[in-house]
N, C-alpha and C positions, 0 to 999 in steps of 0.2 A: 504495499499500500504506497502511495505514494504522498506526501504533504507538500502544500503548498509552500513555499519559501516567499512573506509577505515582504515588503519594502515600506519605512517608516520613514517618519519625515523628520527632519531635524530643528534643533531650536531656531537654528539660524533660517531655514529653510518659513518657518512660520514668522520671525519676525518682516521678515523679507513681503511675504503676504502683506502682514498688519497695515506694513510700510504702505503698499503698493497700493490697496484696496481701500484700506480703510481711513489710517491718517499715518501723516509724518512724525512719529511719536515712537520713543522706546518704548517699551514694557517699565511699568514702575516697580513690579516685584520679578523681574529677571527668574528667580529662583522659583518659583511659584512656577512661570511659562516649561523650565527647564522638565518640571515635575511632571506639568499636564502633557506635555508634549515625549514624558516618557511611559506615561502611562500604560498605551496599548501595546508596549511591547514587554512589560511585565506582567499582561494580563494575557496577551497568548505567552508570554513563558510558563506560566501556570494554569497552561490548557487552554484558552480560549484560540478556536480556530474558526471563527465567525467573523469575515473581513466587516460585512456591518455594522456589527457588534462591536466590535475594534475601532473603526470611525466613528461608532454614538460614542464608546470609552471618552476617546479624542474627544470632541464634539462637546461632550459633558464637560471631563477636567477642565477646559480652556474658558467654558463658561465660567464655571463655578470657582476659578482660583483667584479669578479678576486680576490678571497680569495686568492689562491695562485701566487707564484711568477712564478710556471711551472704547467702545468699541467690541467689548469680550466676545458678543453672538455673533455678529459678523464677519470675527476672525476664524471663531470654532467652526461655523459653514464652511470660510474659506479652507481652510484647515482638512476637514472631514471630504470635500471635494475634491479638494489636491492629494488626499492620503488614496480616497480608492482610485483618480488616475494614474496614481505610480501604479497601483493594482490590477489595471486593465480595467476599468468600470467609471462610470460619471453620475454625476447630478443632472436629469433633466432642466431644464429651462420651467415647463410643466407640464401635466397629462394634456392628451387634448381635446378631453371635455373638461377642461378649467379654463378660464378666461386668465389670462395674465396678474391682474389684482388678485382673483380670488387666492391662485398659487403661490405668490408672494405673503398670502396675508399665512395662507397656513403653511409656507414654510419658518415663517415667523414665531408662529404660536408655537411649532415643533418646537422651537429652539426658544423659546420663556419657557413653556412647560419643563423643558429639561433645567434651566436655571431657575425655576420655583420648584425643583425635585419630585413633581408632581408626572412626569418620563421617569423611568431609568433611560440607563445608554442601551440597553435590549429594545426599548420601546423606538425607541430613535434609531435604532441598528434596522431594528424593519418597517418604519416609514423610508428608510433611507432608500431600503430595498424595490418599495415599492416604486421610488422615483426616480429609479437607478438603471442604467442599462450598460450592457457588457462593450467597451471602447469596441469598434468593428463590425457592430451590432447595425446592420444594414437596415432591418426591419424597421429599426424605430429613431433614428438618423432625423426624420424630418421632424419629428416631437422636438428638437433643439437640444441645447445643451447649458447646462448654468453659464451665464453672463458676466463679465466681468464689473457691468454698470449698476 
């Protein structure tokens, strides 16, 4: 039985995502960011093999650890999407059956639910699974990708 070797983000990569997409600011709690970024590695080492749950763990830790003055939930979303992309999946802009506004509100709510502990990383991982596609999956390509704007 073969196992998948996942690729994980580094703290420097998450900092670059935040600076590029959220704000030109360094983390106010750099040790907390490093801890959050290493959390999916630790979970995988302890037996968690579900890619989407690992993405949920990453997003939850970034959102809850408040490494930045502002934009922690948005940074969590960008980091989770990049982690999935590094492992041949991506979050879509929106499912075909929802408007962009509806989907953006749903995506925002999902991260608020995690930040307020209404959802677990497993819940968020299940949500990510439902809105993701494997890279190279031509059948869903017309449904879009997570936009950088």
